[in-house]
N, C-alpha and C positions, 0 to 999 in steps of 0.2 A: 191921534187915533187914526188907524188905517181904514180906508174905505174897502169894503168887501166887494170883490169883482164877481159878477154872476155869469159872465160869458166865458166859455172855455172852448177851445178847438180840440175835438177828439180826433185822434189819428188811429185808424184801424191797423193793427200790426200784421194782419193777414194780407190786405190789398193796398194799404197806404192811403185809402180815401180819408179826406179830412172834412169835418163838418162842425160848424159853430153851433153850440148848444147853450141854452140857459139852464144853469144848475138850480136844483131845488134848494131852498133855504131851510126847510123843516125836515128833511130826510136825506139819507144817502141813496145813491143810485147804484145798486149792485149789478144790474144787468144792463147792457146796451147793445142794440142790434145795429150793425153797420148797414147803412142805406144801400151801399153798392154790392157787397158780396153776401150780405145777410148773415154773417157769422155773429154769434152772440158773445160779446165780451164780458168777462168777469174780472174783478180786481186781481192784480198780482198779489202773491203772498206778502202779507205785511201791510198792504194798503187797505183803506176802508171802503173805497168806491172806485168806479171806473174813471172818474175825473182825476183822482190822485194817481192812477196808473197810466192813463192814456191821454189826459188833457194837458193843455198848455198852462192851465191855472188849477191849483188844487181846490177842493170843495170848500164852501164857506166856513164850516166849523174848523177845518185845518188852518185856513187863513187867519182865523181869530185865536189860534193857539188853544182851541178847545178840543175835547175828546170828540171824535166823530162816532157815528152810530156804532 
């Protein structure tokens, strides 16, 4: 059984700022505001959350091969 990782580094596609975040285990995060440039990120088409689109680790449900929100 694989261990679910809760830490992911989100990279802003606008300014390149990287920030380590703790992902929620009970919900998807659809919006994320970059701390540097303040742009609000949304998931890319086909992705369920910002971690699956811009993070180094996909969200916990995807890691467990479950359907995400």
